[in-house]
C-alpha positions as CSV (number, residue, x, y, z in Angstrom):
1,X,0.0,0.0,0.0
2,X,1.4,3.4,-0.9
3,X,1.6,6.2,1.7
4,X,-1.5,8.4,2.1
5,X,0.5,11.6,1.3
6,X,4.0,11.1,-0.1
7,X,4.8,14.8,0.2
8,X,7.7,15.9,2.2
9,X,6.3,19.2,3.5
10,X,3.2,19.3,5.7
11,X,0.0,20.6,4.2
12,X,-0.7,24.2,5.2
13,X,-4.0,25.7,6.2
14,X,-3.7,28.1,3.3
15,X,-3.3,25.2,0.8
16,X,-6.2,23.3,2.3
17,X,-8.3,26.5,2.1
18,X,-7.4,27.0,-1.6
19,X,-8.4,23.4,-2.4
20,X,-11.6,23.7,-0.4
21,X,-12.6,26.9,-2.2
22,X,-11.9,25.2,-5.5
23,X,-14.0,22.1,-4.7
24,X,-16.9,24.3,-3.6
25,X,-16.5,26.6,-6.7
26,X,-16.7,23.6,-9.1
27,X,-19.6,22.0,-7.3
28,X,-17.7,19.0,-5.9
29,X,-18.6,20.1,-2.4
30,X,-21.5,22.1,-1.1
31,X,-19.5,23.6,1.8
32,X,-16.1,23.4,3.5
33,X,-15.4,25.4,6.6
34,X,-12.3,25.5,8.8
35,X,-12.9,25.6,12.5
36,X,-10.5,27.1,15.1
37,X,-9.4,23.6,16.3
38,X,-7.8,23.0,12.9
39,X,-10.5,20.6,11.8
40,X,-12.7,21.2,8.7
41,X,-16.5,20.7,8.4
42,X,-17.4,19.6,4.9
43,X,-20.8,18.8,3.3
44,X,-21.2,17.1,-0.1
45,X,-24.7,18.4,-0.8
46,X,-27.1,20.8,1.0
47,X,-28.9,17.8,2.5
48,X,-25.9,15.5,3.2
49,X,-24.6,15.1,6.7
50,X,-21.7,17.3,7.8
51,X,-18.4,15.4,8.0
52,X,-15.5,16.5,10.3
53,X,-12.1,16.2,8.8
54,X,-9.1,16.1,11.2
55,X,-7.0,18.7,9.4
56,X,-5.6,20.2,6.2
57,X,-4.1,16.9,5.0
58,X,-7.5,15.3,5.1
59,X,-8.9,18.2,3.0
60,X,-6.3,17.4,0.3
61,X,-7.0,13.7,0.6
62,X,-10.7,14.4,0.1
63,X,-9.8,16.6,-2.9
64,X,-7.9,13.8,-4.5
65,X,-10.8,11.3,-3.9
66,X,-13.3,13.7,-5.5
67,X,-11.0,14.4,-8.5
68,X,-10.5,10.7,-9.1
69,X,-14.2,10.1,-8.9
70,X,-15.0,13.0,-11.2
71,X,-12.4,11.7,-13.7
72,X,-13.7,8.2,-13.6
73,X,-17.3,9.4,-14.0
74,X,-16.3,11.7,-16.9
75,X,-14.4,9.0,-18.8
76,X,-17.5,6.8,-18.7
77,X,-19.7,9.5,-20.2
78,X,-17.4,10.0,-23.2
């Protein structure tokens, strides 16, 4: 099994915020909000339950999952 995040530098809050904004802008997430504890609250759709992510690295992991899903779904349509 490959490591979850092979990066050498830790994920910053600014990087997670940029990804979260992008995911919301492109409709892959309904909402993504950082909280003072460093956790993130994310919601896929307006009626979906709110998920709690542990930190910025989890936001990037979710972004990768959503991108992979969108790519897979897009390739089936073509």
